C-alpha positions as CSV (number, residue, x, y, z in Angstrom):
1,M,12.1,54.7,25.5
2,M,10.6,52.2,28.0
3,E,7.3,52.1,26.0
4,M,9.2,51.6,22.8
5,G,11.0,48.7,24.3
6,K,7.7,47.2,25.4
7,I,6.2,47.7,21.9
8,A,9.2,46.0,20.4
9,K,8.9,43.0,22.7
10,R,5.2,42.8,21.9
11,I,5.7,42.7,18.2
12,A,8.4,40.1,18.5
13,S,6.3,38.0,20.8
14,L,3.2,38.1,18.7
15,R,5.2,37.4,15.5
16,K,6.6,34.2,17.0
17,E,3.2,33.2,18.5
18,R,1.6,33.5,15.1
19,G,4.4,31.4,13.5
20,Y,6.0,34.0,11.3
21,T,9.7,34.4,10.7
22,G,10.9,38.0,10.4
23,E,11.2,37.5,6.6
24,A,7.7,36.1,6.3
25,L,6.1,39.0,8.2
26,A,8.1,41.5,6.1
27,E,6.9,39.8,2.9
28,R,3.3,39.9,4.1
29,L,3.5,43.6,5.0
30,Q,5.6,44.4,1.9
31,V,8.4,45.9,3.9
32,S,12.1,44.9,4.2
33,P,13.2,42.4,6.8
34,Q,15.5,45.1,8.2
35,A,12.4,47.2,9.0
36,V,10.9,44.3,11.0
37,S,14.2,43.9,12.8
38,K,14.3,47.6,13.7
39,W,10.8,47.4,15.2
40,E,11.7,44.4,17.3
41,N,15.0,45.9,18.5
42,A,13.3,49.2,19.5
43,K,15.2,51.1,16.9
44,C,12.0,52.7,15.6
45,L,8.3,52.3,15.5
46,P,6.2,51.0,12.6
47,E,4.9,53.9,10.4
48,T,1.3,54.8,11.0
49,A,0.2,53.7,7.6
50,I,1.5,50.2,8.2
51,L,-0.2,49.7,11.6
52,P,-3.6,48.4,10.4
53,A,-1.8,45.7,8.3
54,L,0.6,44.8,11.1
55,A,-2.3,44.4,13.6
56,E,-4.2,42.3,11.0
57,A,-1.2,40.0,10.5
58,L,-0.6,39.6,14.3
59,D,-4.3,39.1,15.0
60,C,-4.6,41.9,17.5
61,S,-5.8,45.5,17.8
62,I,-3.6,48.6,17.1
63,D,-4.2,49.7,20.7
64,S,-2.9,46.4,22.1
65,L,0.3,46.9,20.1
66,L,0.9,50.5,21.1
67,C,-0.7,50.9,24.5
68,P,1.6,49.6,27.3
69,R,0.0,46.9,29.4
70,E,0.9,43.7,31.1
71,L,-2.0,41.3,30.2
72,F,-2.2,40.1,26.6
73,I,-4.5,37.6,25.0
74,L,-2.4,35.5,22.7
75,E,-5.1,33.1,21.5
76,A,-8.8,32.6,22.4
77,V,-11.2,30.0,21.0
78,Y,-14.9,29.6,21.6
79,T,-15.7,25.9,21.0
80,D,-18.0,23.0,21.7
81,G,-15.2,20.4,21.3
82,Q,-16.2,19.9,17.7
83,T,-16.3,23.3,16.1
84,Q,-13.8,26.0,16.9
85,V,-14.2,29.8,16.4
86,P,-11.2,32.1,17.0
87,V,-12.0,35.1,19.1
88,T,-8.5,36.3,20.0
89,R,-8.9,39.9,18.8
90,C,-12.3,40.3,20.4
91,L,-11.0,39.2,23.8
92,D,-7.8,41.3,23.6
93,N,-9.9,44.4,22.9
94,L,-11.8,43.7,26.1
95,V,-8.7,43.9,28.4
96,R,-9.0,47.0,30.6
97,D,-6.4,48.2,33.2
98,N,-4.5,45.0,32.7
99,G,-7.5,42.9,33.6
100,L,-10.2,40.9,31.9
101,D,-13.6,40.1,33.5
102,I,-16.2,38.7,31.0
103,Y,-19.3,36.6,31.1
104,V,-18.9,33.8,28.6
105,N,-21.8,33.2,26.3
106,A,-22.4,33.3,22.6
107,T,-24.3,36.6,22.6
108,F,-21.6,38.5,24.5
109,I,-18.8,37.1,22.4
110,G,-20.8,37.5,19.2
111,V,-20.6,33.9,18.0
112,S,-23.4,31.7,16.8
113,M,-22.8,27.9,17.2
114,E,-25.7,25.6,16.6
115,S,-25.2,22.4,18.7
116,D,-26.4,20.8,21.9
117,R,-22.9,20.2,23.2
118,L,-21.4,22.0,26.2
119,K,-19.6,25.2,25.0
120,L,-16.7,26.9,26.6
121,L,-13.9,29.5,26.0
122,T,-10.2,28.6,26.1
123,V,-7.5,31.3,26.4
124,K,-3.8,31.5,26.1
125,F,-2.5,34.7,27.7
126,Q,0.7,36.4,28.7
127,T,1.6,38.4,31.8
128,P,4.8,39.3,33.6
129,E,4.5,35.9,35.2
130,G,4.8,34.2,31.9
131,V,2.5,32.3,29.5
132,G,-0.6,30.6,30.9
133,F,-3.8,28.9,29.9
134,A,-7.3,29.3,31.2
135,Y,-10.9,28.3,30.3
136,A,-14.4,29.1,31.3
137,L,-17.7,27.3,30.6
138,Q,-20.6,29.1,29.0
139,N,-22.6,31.2,31.4
140,E,-19.6,31.5,33.7
141,N,-17.1,34.4,34.3
142,L,-13.6,34.4,33.0
143,V,-11.4,36.6,35.2
144,L,-7.7,37.4,34.4
145,D,-5.3,40.0,35.6
146,R,-1.6,40.9,35.4
147,K,-0.8,38.4,38.3
148,S,-2.8,35.5,36.8
149,T,-0.8,32.3,36.1
150,G,-3.5,29.9,34.9
151,F,-2.5,26.4,33.9
152,A,1.2,26.2,33.1
153,P,2.2,24.7,29.7
154,D,2.8,21.0,30.0
155,R,4.8,18.7,27.6
156,A,2.8,15.7,28.8
157,L,-0.9,15.3,28.3
158,R,-2.8,16.6,31.4
159,I,-6.6,16.7,31.7
160,V,-7.7,19.9,33.5
161,G,-11.5,19.7,33.0
162,A,-14.0,17.0,32.5
163,Y,-17.8,17.3,32.1
164,Y,-20.6,14.8,31.2
165,G,-23.9,15.8,29.8
166,N,-25.0,18.5,27.2
167,E,-25.7,22.2,27.0
168,K,-28.9,21.9,29.0
169,E,-27.7,19.6,31.8
170,Y,-24.2,18.6,32.7
171,S,-22.0,17.7,35.7
172,S,-18.3,17.4,36.5
173,A,-16.7,14.1,35.5
174,M,-13.2,15.0,36.8
175,Q,-13.3,12.5,39.6
176,K,-14.2,9.7,37.1
177,M,-11.4,10.7,34.8
178,E,-8.9,10.7,37.6
179,H,-10.1,7.2,38.6
180,Y,-9.6,5.9,35.0
181,E,-6.2,7.6,34.7
182,Y,-5.1,5.8,37.8
183,F,-5.7,2.5,35.9
184,K,-3.9,3.9,32.8
185,W,-6.7,3.2,30.4
186,D,-5.6,3.9,26.8
187,R,-9.1,4.6,25.7
188,I,-12.2,5.9,27.4
189,P,-15.6,4.3,26.4
190,V,-18.3,7.0,26.7
191,N,-21.5,5.4,28.0
192,H,-23.8,5.4,30.9
193,E,-21.7,2.9,32.8
194,T,-18.4,4.8,32.7
195,F,-20.2,8.2,33.1
196,P,-23.7,7.8,34.7
197,S,-26.3,9.8,32.9
198,S,-28.4,12.5,34.5
199,T,-32.0,11.6,35.3
200,A,-33.1,15.0,33.9
201,S,-31.7,14.4,30.4
202,D,-33.3,12.3,27.7
203,D,-31.1,13.9,24.9
204,T,-27.7,12.8,23.6
205,E,-25.0,13.4,26.2
206,Y,-21.3,14.0,25.7
207,L,-18.0,13.7,27.5
208,T,-16.2,17.0,27.2
209,L,-12.6,17.1,28.2
210,V,-10.2,20.0,28.5
211,Y,-6.6,19.1,28.3
212,L,-3.1,20.5,28.0
213,N,-0.1,19.2,26.0
214,A,3.0,20.6,24.4
215,E,0.9,22.4,21.7
216,G,-1.4,24.2,24.2
217,I,-5.0,23.9,25.5
218,H,-7.6,21.7,23.7
219,V,-11.2,20.7,24.0
220,I,-12.6,17.4,22.7
221,S,-16.3,16.3,22.9
222,C,-17.3,12.7,22.5
223,P,-21.0,11.6,22.1
224,E,-22.3,8.7,24.2
225,N,-21.6,5.2,22.8
226,D,-18.4,6.4,21.1
227,T,-14.8,6.3,22.4
228,I,-12.0,8.7,23.1
229,Y,-8.5,7.3,22.9
230,Y,-4.9,8.5,23.7
231,G,-3.3,8.9,20.3
232,D,0.1,10.0,18.9
233,H,1.9,8.0,21.6
234,G,-0.3,9.3,24.4
235,T,0.2,13.0,23.6
236,R,-3.3,13.8,22.2
237,L,-6.9,12.8,22.8
238,L,-8.8,11.7,19.7
239,L,-12.2,10.4,18.7
240,Q,-12.2,6.8,17.7
241,D,-13.3,6.4,14.1
242,R,-14.2,2.8,13.7
243,S,-14.6,3.1,9.9
244,K,-11.0,4.2,9.2
245,C,-7.7,4.6,10.9
246,I,-4.3,5.1,9.3
247,L,-0.9,5.4,10.9
248,E,0.9,8.0,8.9
249,Q,4.5,8.2,7.8
250,I,5.7,4.6,8.4
251,K,8.8,4.5,6.2
252,R,8.9,2.4,3.0
253,L,10.4,-1.1,3.1
254,S,13.2,-2.1,0.7
255,W,15.8,-4.8,0.3
256,E,18.3,-2.0,-0.1
257,N,19.4,-0.2,3.0
258,G,22.7,1.5,2.2
259,K,25.8,-0.6,1.6
260,E,24.8,-3.8,3.3
261,G,21.2,-4.0,2.3
262,M,18.2,-5.1,4.4
263,E,17.5,-8.6,3.2
264,C,15.5,-9.8,6.2
265,P,11.9,-8.6,5.7
266,W,10.9,-9.6,9.3
267,A,13.7,-7.5,10.8
268,G,13.1,-4.7,8.3
269,A,9.4,-4.6,9.1
270,L,10.1,-4.7,12.8
271,Q,12.7,-1.9,12.6
272,A,10.3,0.4,10.6
273,S,7.4,-0.4,13.1
274,L,9.6,0.3,16.1
275,A,10.9,3.6,14.6
276,Y,7.3,4.7,14.1
277,M,6.5,4.0,17.8
278,G,9.5,6.1,18.9
279,E,11.9,3.2,19.4
280,P,14.9,4.2,17.1
281,Y,16.7,0.8,16.8
282,T,18.8,0.2,13.8
283,Y,18.3,-2.8,11.5
284,E,21.6,-4.3,12.7
285,Q,20.4,-4.0,16.3
286,V,17.1,-5.7,15.6
287,M,19.0,-8.5,13.8
288,G,21.5,-8.7,16.7
289,M,19.1,-8.6,19.6
290,S,16.9,-11.3,18.1
291,G,19.8,-13.5,17.0
292,A,18.5,-13.5,13.4
293,C,21.9,-12.2,12.4
294,Y,23.3,-15.7,13.1
295,R,20.7,-17.7,11.3
296,I,21.2,-20.0,8.3
297,C,18.5,-22.4,7.1
298,F,18.3,-24.9,4.2
299,T,15.6,-27.3,3.0
300,D,16.5,-30.2,0.6
301,V,13.6,-29.3,-1.7
302,W,15.2,-25.8,-2.4
303,D,12.2,-23.8,-1.2
304,Y,12.2,-20.0,-1.0
305,S,10.8,-20.2,2.5
306,C,14.2,-21.2,3.9
307,T,15.1,-17.5,3.8
308,D,12.3,-16.5,6.2
309,A,13.7,-15.6,9.5
310,L,11.1,-17.5,11.6
311,V,10.6,-20.6,9.5
312,A,12.5,-22.9,11.8
313,F,13.7,-21.0,14.9
314,D,12.2,-18.6,17.4
315,Y,14.0,-15.3,17.1
316,V,10.8,-13.4,18.2
317,T,11.1,-14.2,22.0
318,P,14.7,-12.9,22.5
319,L,14.0,-9.7,20.5
320,Y,10.8,-8.7,22.3
321,S,12.3,-9.6,25.6
322,A,15.3,-7.4,24.9
323,I,13.3,-4.3,24.0
324,G,10.8,-4.9,26.8
325,Y,7.6,-5.7,24.9
326,D,5.1,-8.5,25.2
327,F,3.9,-10.0,22.0
328,R,1.2,-12.2,20.6
329,M,1.5,-14.3,17.5
330,V,-1.4,-15.7,15.5
331,A,-1.0,-18.4,12.9
332,R,-3.2,-19.7,10.1
333,L,-6.7,-18.7,11.4
334,E,-9.8,-20.4,10.1
335,K,-12.4,-18.0,8.7
336,P,-14.7,-18.2,11.8
337,E,-11.8,-16.8,13.8
338,R,-11.0,-13.9,11.5
339,K,-13.6,-11.6,12.9
340,A,-12.1,-11.4,16.3
341,E,-8.6,-11.1,14.9
342,R,-9.7,-8.3,12.6
343,Q,-11.0,-6.4,15.6
344,A,-7.7,-7.0,17.4
345,I,-5.8,-5.6,14.5
346,M,-8.0,-2.5,14.3
347,E,-7.6,-2.0,18.0
348,D,-3.8,-2.1,17.8
349,I,-3.9,0.4,14.9
350,R,-6.1,2.8,16.9
351,Q,-3.6,2.6,19.7
352,G,-0.8,3.6,17.3
353,K,0.7,0.1,17.1
354,P,1.6,-1.3,13.6
355,V,1.0,-5.0,13.1
356,L,3.5,-7.3,11.4
357,A,2.1,-9.9,9.1
358,I,3.2,-12.4,6.3
359,N,1.6,-12.5,2.8
360,L,0.0,-9.1,2.6
361,R,0.9,-8.5,-1.0
362,V,2.5,-10.4,-4.0
363,A,4.3,-13.1,-2.0
364,A,4.7,-14.6,1.4
365,E,7.1,-12.1,2.9
366,W,6.8,-10.1,6.1
367,G,5.2,-6.6,5.9
368,I,3.4,-4.1,8.1
369,I,-0.4,-3.5,8.5
370,T,-0.4,0.3,8.7
371,G,-4.1,1.0,8.8
372,Y,-7.6,0.1,7.8
373,V,-10.6,1.6,5.9
374,D,-14.1,0.5,5.2
375,E,-14.7,-0.4,8.9
376,G,-11.8,-2.9,8.8
377,N,-12.8,-4.7,5.6
378,R,-9.7,-3.5,3.9
379,F,-6.2,-3.3,5.4
380,L,-3.4,-0.9,4.3
381,C,0.2,-2.0,4.3
382,R,3.9,-1.6,3.7
383,T,5.7,-4.5,2.1
384,Y,9.0,-5.1,0.3
385,F,7.1,-5.3,-3.0
386,D,5.7,-1.7,-2.9
387,Q,8.7,0.0,-4.5
388,E,7.9,-1.3,-8.0
389,I,4.5,0.3,-7.7
390,F,5.9,3.6,-6.6
391,D,8.5,3.5,-9.3
392,A,5.8,2.8,-11.9
393,L,3.7,5.7,-10.7
394,E,6.7,8.0,-10.8
395,D,7.6,6.8,-14.3
396,S,4.0,7.3,-15.4
397,Q,4.2,10.9,-14.1
398,G,7.4,11.4,-16.1
399,Q,5.7,10.0,-19.2
400,T,2.7,12.3,-18.6
401,E,5.0,15.3,-18.5
402,S,6.7,14.2,-21.7
403,R,3.3,13.9,-23.4
404,E,2.4,17.4,-22.3
405,Q,5.5,18.7,-24.0
406,A,4.6,16.8,-27.2
407,K,1.0,18.0,-27.3
408,G,1.9,21.2,-29.2
409,Q,3.5,19.1,-31.9
410,L,0.4,16.9,-32.6
411,A,-1.2,17.6,-35.9
412,A,-5.0,18.1,-36.3
413,D,-5.5,14.5,-37.3
414,G,-3.9,13.5,-34.0
415,K,-6.8,14.7,-31.9
416,A,-8.2,11.2,-31.2
417,Q,-4.9,10.1,-30.0
418,M,-4.7,13.1,-27.8
419,N,-8.0,12.3,-26.2
420,V,-6.9,8.8,-25.4
421,Q,-3.7,10.2,-23.9
422,N,-5.7,12.7,-21.8
423,H,-7.9,9.9,-20.5
424,M,-4.8,7.8,-19.6
425,E,-3.2,10.8,-17.8
426,S,-6.4,11.4,-15.9
427,Q,-6.6,7.8,-14.8
428,L,-2.9,7.9,-13.7
429,Q,-3.5,11.0,-11.7
430,A,-6.5,9.4,-10.1
431,D,-4.3,6.4,-9.1
432,R,-1.7,8.7,-7.6
433,R,-4.3,10.5,-5.6
434,M,-5.6,7.2,-4.3
435,V,-2.2,6.0,-3.2
436,F,-0.6,9.2,-1.9
437,E,-3.6,11.1,-0.6
438,E,-6.5,9.0,0.4
439,N,-4.4,6.2,1.9
440,K,-1.5,8.3,3.1
441,G,0.9,6.6,0.6
442,Y,0.0,3.0,1.5
443,L,-1.3,0.2,-0.7
444,F,-4.2,-2.1,0.0
445,S,-3.2,-5.6,1.2
446,D,-4.2,-8.3,-1.3
447,H,-4.6,-11.3,1.0
448,W,-5.5,-12.3,4.5
449,P,-2.2,-12.9,6.2
450,F,-1.4,-16.4,7.5
451,L,1.0,-15.3,10.3
452,I,0.3,-12.1,12.4
453,L,2.6,-10.6,15.1
454,H,1.2,-8.1,17.6
455,F,3.0,-5.7,19.9
456,G,1.8,-6.2,23.5
457,E,2.3,-4.1,26.6
458,K,5.7,-2.4,27.0
459,G,7.8,-3.0,30.1
460,E,11.4,-2.4,31.0
461,R,14.1,-2.8,28.4
462,K,16.9,-5.2,29.5
463,Q,20.4,-4.1,30.4
464,Q,22.8,-4.2,27.4
465,A,25.0,-6.9,28.8
466,D,21.9,-9.1,29.4
467,I,20.8,-8.4,25.8
468,L,24.2,-9.4,24.4
469,K,24.2,-12.6,26.6
470,A,20.7,-13.6,25.3
471,S,21.9,-12.9,21.8
472,L,24.9,-15.2,22.1
473,D,22.8,-17.9,23.8
474,T,20.6,-17.7,20.6
475,L,23.7,-18.1,18.5
476,I,24.7,-21.3,20.3
477,A,21.2,-22.7,20.4
478,S,20.5,-22.0,16.7
479,F,23.9,-23.2,15.4
480,G,23.4,-26.6,17.0
481,A,19.7,-26.9,16.5
482,E,18.2,-30.0,14.9
483,A,16.1,-29.9,11.8
484,C,12.6,-28.5,12.2
485,R,9.8,-29.3,9.8
486,G,12.3,-30.3,7.1
487,Y,14.5,-27.2,7.6
488,H,18.2,-27.8,8.4
489,Q,19.6,-25.2,10.8
490,G,23.0,-23.9,11.8
491,K,26.0,-26.1,11.0
492,D,23.6,-28.8,9.6
493,A,22.2,-26.2,7.2
494,Y,25.7,-25.5,5.9
495,R,26.4,-29.2,5.4
496,A,23.0,-29.8,3.7
497,W,23.5,-26.8,1.4
498,I,27.0,-27.9,0.4
499,A,25.7,-31.4,-0.3
500,G,22.8,-30.0,-2.4
501,L,25.2,-27.9,-4.5
502,S,27.4,-31.0,-5.0
503,R,24.7,-33.1,-6.6
504,E,25.6,-32.6,-10.3
505,E,22.4,-34.3,-11.5
506,D,20.3,-31.6,-9.9
507,F,21.9,-28.9,-12.1
508,R,21.5,-30.4,-15.6
509,L,19.5,-27.8,-17.4
510,A,18.6,-30.0,-20.3
511,D,17.0,-32.6,-18.0
512,D,14.8,-30.4,-15.8
513,R,15.0,-26.7,-16.7
514,E,12.2,-25.5,-14.4
515,N,13.5,-27.1,-11.2
516,V,17.1,-26.2,-12.0
517,M,16.1,-22.6,-12.3
518,R,14.3,-22.8,-9.0
519,R,17.3,-24.2,-7.2
520,L,19.5,-21.5,-8.7
521,T,17.2,-18.7,-7.7
522,V,16.8,-20.1,-4.2
523,N,20.6,-20.5,-4.0
524,D,21.1,-16.8,-4.9
525,D,18.4,-15.7,-2.4
526,M,20.1,-17.7,0.3
527,L,23.5,-16.2,-0.5
528,G,22.0,-12.7,-0.3
529,T,20.3,-13.5,3.0
530,L,23.4,-15.0,4.5
531,I,25.6,-12.1,3.5
532,D,23.1,-9.6,4.9
533,A,22.8,-11.5,8.2
534,R,26.6,-11.8,8.7
535,Y,27.2,-8.1,8.0
536,A,24.6,-7.4,10.6
537,A,26.3,-9.8,13.0
538,A,29.7,-8.2,12.6
539,A,28.2,-4.7,13.1
540,W,26.2,-5.8,16.2
541,L,29.2,-7.5,17.9
542,R,31.4,-4.5,17.2
543,E,28.8,-2.2,18.8
544,N,28.9,-4.3,22.0
545,L,32.7,-4.6,22.5
546,S,32.6,-2.0,25.3
547,V,29.8,-3.9,27.1
548,I,31.8,-6.9,28.1
549,P,34.8,-7.3,30.4
550,E,38.3,-7.3,28.9
551,T,38.6,-11.0,29.3
552,G,35.9,-11.6,26.7
553,R,36.5,-8.5,24.5
554,E,39.2,-10.1,22.3
555,C,37.0,-13.1,21.6
556,L,34.0,-10.9,20.7
557,A,36.2,-8.9,18.3
558,K,37.4,-12.1,16.6
559,M,33.8,-13.2,16.2
560,S,33.0,-9.9,14.5
561,E,36.0,-10.3,12.3
562,N,35.0,-13.8,11.3
563,F,31.4,-12.7,10.4
564,Q,32.8,-9.8,8.4
565,T,35.1,-12.1,6.5
566,I,32.3,-14.5,5.7
567,A,30.1,-11.7,4.4
568,D,32.9,-10.1,2.4
569,E,34.0,-13.3,0.7
570,L,30.5,-14.4,-0.2
571,S,29.6,-11.0,-1.4
572,A,32.6,-10.8,-3.7
573,F,31.8,-14.2,-5.1
574,Q,28.1,-13.4,-5.7
575,H,29.1,-10.1,-7.4
576,K,31.8,-11.8,-9.5
577,A,29.7,-14.7,-10.6
578,G,26.7,-12.5,-11.5
579,H,28.9,-10.1,-13.4
580,A,30.7,-12.9,-15.2
581,S,27.5,-14.4,-16.6
582,G,25.8,-11.1,-17.1
583,C,23.0,-12.3,-14.9
584,E,22.4,-12.1,-11.2
585,I,20.8,-15.5,-10.6
586,T,21.9,-17.8,-13.5
587,Y,25.7,-18.0,-12.9
588,N,25.4,-21.7,-12.2
589,I,23.8,-22.3,-15.5
590,V,25.8,-20.6,-18.3
591,K,29.4,-20.7,-19.4
592,A,30.7,-17.1,-19.4
593,A,34.2,-15.6,-19.4
594,G,35.7,-19.1,-19.6
595,V,34.2,-20.2,-16.2
596,S,32.1,-23.3,-16.4
597,T,29.0,-24.0,-14.3
598,P,30.6,-26.8,-12.2
599,A,33.6,-24.5,-11.5
600,L,31.4,-21.8,-10.1
601,R,29.5,-24.2,-7.9
602,K,32.8,-25.7,-6.7
603,E,34.0,-22.2,-5.8
604,Q,30.9,-21.5,-3.8
605,I,31.2,-24.9,-2.0
606,G,34.7,-24.0,-1.0
607,L,33.6,-20.6,0.4
608,L,30.7,-22.3,2.4
609,E,33.2,-24.8,3.8
610,A,35.5,-22.0,4.9
611,A,32.5,-20.1,6.3
612,L,31.5,-23.2,8.3
613,V,35.0,-23.4,9.8
614,R,34.7,-19.7,11.0
615,E,31.2,-20.3,12.3
616,E,32.4,-23.3,14.4
617,E,35.2,-21.1,15.8
618,N,32.6,-18.4,16.6
619,Y,30.5,-21.0,18.4
620,R,33.4,-21.8,20.7
621,L,34.3,-18.1,21.1
622,A,30.7,-17.3,22.1
623,E,30.9,-19.8,24.9
624,L,34.1,-18.0,26.2
625,V,32.4,-14.6,26.0
626,L,29.4,-15.9,27.9
627,K,31.7,-17.1,30.7
628,S,33.2,-13.6,30.9
629,L,29.7,-12.2,31.3
630,R,28.7,-14.6,34.2
């Protein structure tokens, strides 16, 4: 009975180690899941006829399944850091009397590997002491027994072996690696300065590192004059590929983000970048910590740029200070300066840091540089304009499927048309492969950006009360800010916007259709941006009610209520006006449902005046809240 219990535990342990569910193993063996459950619960043993298939599925020998012992080889790999050959079953068969003592070389293991790199064997094993890891270099002995513990699993990256040289001549580089780890290098250049070369070797030399992480034991080999870097947020060692690097699975950007939307491309791009780097801030938090949720900007020439978060005020510094990052901003580089900046962008990408930039595709909005190909000559990106491309690709796929269904109905004289359709379908499929496979679902950037924002080194995040205080300081500073480069800000922006809407001569369609249309479109964009920002402000302040003393809590709650009211009233107006005219952006032009153009603009002016009153109240309330925080 004791042996049956050990066999049951062995089967269950190996099944989990190989990544099978009970149902998946049963399906592979063509038995019922109940049969697997009975084996693992020591109700019965597998039938003799099923043992070969079971051992094959679990990558072990029949003897190791049925013979009671206390040392098991769970995984063994013979490798040169570039090529890996699984030798698990071979090693497990060599266990004798709960011990393993072997001389590691290719001939003994039965593996042929043609390379001049240092070769070694890594092992994951199990004893009564638990699961451990071990390794041995070629031409060395690997010794394990039932009391061996080896290297313990480690969730953080830990280097346990380092060697410089090649198969013929090598030496330990562990002391050098410990030195570089002390200085927290994020990449290790492999050359004769960082790892002095042997005088006996004229051939290519390699840095071979053995390391542990949450996934197990690994070996990486980097030739001289290349670089190893810490990837996946410092959890893996990777070879630096200077020709191509793509940060996978950065989420798509969209103006739609649930009920309130995500109208600020700068904040949206930041939120997506931070989420990729393991910083799960919400869009509203990014808007609140930066102070961009309080912004309003207007230019008398009715330019689309007034909706850009950073066009007139610095919301970057408070945001990065709050989350504990340094930053570097680069603006309008001349062509001779681009080479160095291109290298800086590539370096950030290799370190797992997305890069924010304006004017990557279609129009001058913020997006994310997500990778590069062709040695950095082409950038990949996420922008707010990508969704239409994805929608078109999905629509084309649907059209392709519809044409497939219709093929059987085409007459003989329709063959030429069918050939054209086939060609179109092939081209569409090629496009899809380019977008979703080769470039990990990203599009190529069309332009060199004229404003670039880099994440710097990360330090300590501020305390929440300090973050709120800085946010309210930004509210006060931006609401009372003077015009900057022709852009009105804060209360002056409200007044200038109201004055602009009041100029009847600027909205006579018959006199100047093109400019009237421009003003109306900008007006609609500004409404959407203001609504989004004030919804974010209301949510951000509600989130921080518990942060401040009771003396300031009522004031903060009133501020949140005011921002919510501003957003609700303007949102209702925008929806009503667009619905009434049957158009989202031309409600100031047409007469619809008995409402004239001047009447609509007059109603909007009234709403903006009411909003300004609430904004001025919030300015005073913010000062009171700040006093309670001091």
